[in-house]
N, C-alpha and C positions, 0 to 999 in steps of 0.2 A: 504493499499499499504506499502510496506517495504522499508526502507531507503537503499540506495546503500551502499554496503561495510559491512552490517551486516550479521552475520550468519543466515541462514534461518531454519525454522522448530522448532520441539519441543527440539531438541538437543541443539539449540542455547538458548532457554529459560532456560533449565536446567543448561547450562554452566553459563549464566548471574546470575541466582538465587544462584547457588553454589558460584559463585565469590562474589556476594553480601554479602551472609551470612558469608563466610570466611573473607572477609574484615571487616565486622562489628565486628567479634569475635577478629580478630587480633588487631583492633583498641581499643577495650575494654581492652584487655590485655596490649597493650602499655600505655593506660591511667592509668591502675592500677600499672604498673611496675614503670612508670616515675613520677606519681603525688602523691604517697604515702608519707607521712611525715617520715622523717628519724630522729632517736634519735642520734645526734652526739655532741660531746663536743664543737666543733667550726665549722664554715663554711668558706670555701675558698672564696675569692671574685670572682665576676662574670668574665668570660673570654670573652671579646668582641673583642679581637684582633685574627684574623684568624691564625691558626697553632700554636699559643702559647702553647695551651693545649697539643697538639700532641707532641710538642718538649719536654714539661714537662714530658710527660708520658715516652717518650723514654730516657729522662735524668735518669730515675729511673731504667733503663735496658731495653734490647732489648725485653725480654720476657714480661715484664709488658707493654711495649709499644705496642707490637703486639697484646697482649691479649685485652688491652683496645680499641685499634683501630678496631679490628675484632668485638668486642662486640657492638661498636657504629655502624659499618657498618651493622651488622646482625639484629639490632633492627627494622629497617624499610624496609629491603631488601624484605620481603614478598610483600610489596606494589608494587614492580617492576613487579610482576606476577599478583597480585590480582586486581589491578586497570584496567588493560587492559581486564581481565577475566570478571570483572563485567560490563565493557562497552560493550563487546560482538562484537567488530568490527573485521571483518575478512580481508577485503581488505583495508589496510590503509598503508600510507607511514611509512617505519621503523623509519626515523628520526623524523617525527612528533609524532608518538607514544612514542618514547623515550623522546622527549621534554616534551609532555604533562605529562608523568609519573614522570620525574624528577621535574617539576613545582609542580605538586600536592604533591609529597613526601616533597619537600622543604617547602611547605605551612604547611603541617601537622607537620613537624618537628619544624618549627618556632612557630606555635600554641603551641605545647608542651613546648617549651622553655620559651615562654611568661607565660604560666600558672604556670610554675616552679617558678616564681617569688613570688608567694604568698604561696608556700608550704614550711613549715619549714624543713630545712635540705637539700633542693635541690638547686643546683647552676646553673644559666644560663651559657651555653658554646657555643659559635658560632661554635666551631669545631663539635659539635654534629650535627648541621644542615648540615654541609659539609659532614661529614662521613655518616650520614643517607641517604642523597641524592646519594652519591656515591655508597653505598650498593644497593640501589633500582635500580640505573642505570646498575650495573653489573648484578643483578639478571634478570632485563629485557632483557639486551643483551644476556644473556646466555640461557634464556628459551622461551621468547616470539616469536621471528621470527620463530624458529624451530616449535613451537606449532602451529602458525598460518598456516605455510606451510603444516603441517600434516592435519590440519583441512580443508584447501583448496583441498588438494589431496583427502581427504575422501569425501567432498561434491561434487567433480567433478565426482568421481566414482558413487556416489548415483544418480546423475543427469543422467549420461550416462546409468546407468541401467534402469532408468525410461523412458528415451527417446528410448532406443534400447532394446526392450524386447527379451529375450532369444528365439531362435528357438526351437520348440518342438523336442524332439528326435525322429529320424526316426526308424521305425520298419523294419520288413522284407520287401524286395522288392516284391511287388505282381507280379504273374505270370499270364499270359494269355494263355489259351489253344489254340493250333494251329488250324487254320481254313484253310480247303482246299480251293483250287481255284475253283471257279464255272466255268462250262462250258460256251462258248460264248452264247449258246442258252439261258441260264438263265439270262444273263446279259442284252440282248437285246430282247425285246419282238418281237414275229413275226409280220412281216408287213402285212398288208391287201392289196389284189390286187385290 
């Protein structure tokens, strides 16, 4: 028996498997990118005050601030689409899906930041957690509702096609040769006296 709200059929399993594989590949890339040791002459102190790092980036100039903010938002933005895709749910609350995705992204980002405490040259930054979560939320809001609506329409069309088979095409209308009218004598047998 299938749980309510899940996509049905083989298309659903392909979407879930593809989402799971892409999610694993992206998380492997994030781990490689954020947890590799850096060779730097000095390390900045950890930023544990929200928005201090963002203000510091914009103090270096608008272009630097925008670039660093966009990089932090883009790092985990694919999770906003890949997490719901790997889950495979079709009929689900938009707000509930967004909250679940943001929570999972925040936990992944927090795990990355905590693991960075033991990596040489990497610095913990609470703003990274905020920006990573915001990026995933934006990606989720931009792609997931429209994608689910498209999949629901597609599933409805397939169900309708399965329930209402197409009528066969009609050929030429058959013709019947004319038959003459029989005399009354043929219609009623003779009566016996």
